[in-house]
C-alpha positions in Angstrom: 215.8 -75.4 92.2 213.6 -74.3 95.0 210.2 -72.7 94.3 209.8 -69.1 95.2 206.3 -69.2 96.8 204.9 -71.5 99.4 204.5 -75.1 98.0 206.0 -73.8 94.8 202.9 -71.7 94.1 200.4 -74.6 93.9 199.9 -74.0 90.2 199.0 -70.3 90.8 197.2 -70.5 94.1 200.0 -68.8 95.9 201.7 -66.9 93.1 202.4 -67.4 89.4 206.2 -67.0 89.5 206.8 -70.7 89.3 204.5 -71.1 86.3 205.5 -68.0 84.4 209.3 -67.6 85.2 210.8 -70.6 87.0 209.4 -73.5 85.1 210.4 -72.0 81.7 213.9 -71.3 83.0 214.2 -74.9 84.2 213.1 -76.2 80.8 215.6 -73.9 79.0 218.4 -75.2 81.2 217.4 -78.8 80.6 217.4 -78.1 76.8 221.0 -76.8 77.2 221.9 -80.1 78.8 221.9 -79.2 82.5 220.6 -81.8 85.0 218.2 -79.6 86.9 214.9 -80.3 88.7 212.2 -78.1 90.1 210.6 -76.0 91.2 210.7 -77.9 94.5 209.0 -76.7 97.6 211.4 -75.0 100.1 209.8 -77.0 102.9 211.1 -80.3 101.5 214.0 -79.7 99.1 216.8 -79.6 101.7 215.6 -82.8 103.3 215.7 -84.4 99.9 219.2 -83.1 99.3 220.4 -84.3 102.6 219.0 -87.8 101.7 221.1 -87.7 98.5 218.4 -87.0 95.9 220.2 -83.8 94.8 223.8 -82.7 94.9 223.0 -79.0 95.3 220.1 -76.7 95.9 219.6 -73.3 94.4 217.6 -71.0 96.7 215.9 -68.0 95.1 216.4 -65.6 98.0 218.7 -65.3 101.0 216.7 -66.5 103.9 215.2 -69.4 102.1 218.6 -71.0 101.8 220.1 -69.8 105.0 217.5 -71.3 107.3 218.2 -74.8 106.0 222.0 -74.4 105.8 222.2 -73.1 109.3 219.9 -75.8 110.6 222.1 -78.5 109.1 225.3 -77.0 110.3 225.9 -73.7 112.0 229.1 -73.5 114.1 230.9 -70.9 116.2 234.6 -70.4 115.6 235.7 -69.5 119.1 239.1 -68.4 118.0 237.7 -65.7 115.7 234.4 -65.2 117.6 232.4 -65.7 114.4 229.5 -67.9 113.4 229.5 -69.7 110.0 227.6 -72.3 108.1 229.6 -75.1 106.6 227.8 -76.4 103.5 230.2 -79.4 103.3 228.0 -81.1 106.0 224.9 -81.3 103.8 224.1 -84.9 103.3 226.2 -86.2 106.2 224.5 -88.1 109.0 224.4 -85.8 112.0 222.2 -85.1 114.9 220.4 -81.8 114.1 217.8 -79.8 115.8 
């Protein structure tokens, strides 16, 4: 799970959401048997997932997840004239910007 604040809050330096909300939620999920890690900084979690460390990433707000997904794979469907992100490419070896 990504952190909400820059660098996952740096133990309150950039916000307390990770300490007060996210970390307790992660511990609760672990206690229920879920294999979950975090909070992990948004600036590194997608790279780690692409390298195979995680099978999925939960972003806490829209643009936080979209930037990485679109960077990894953002294609144009010329037939329908629409852009889309294909999450199935996460973790594949590809030349990316």
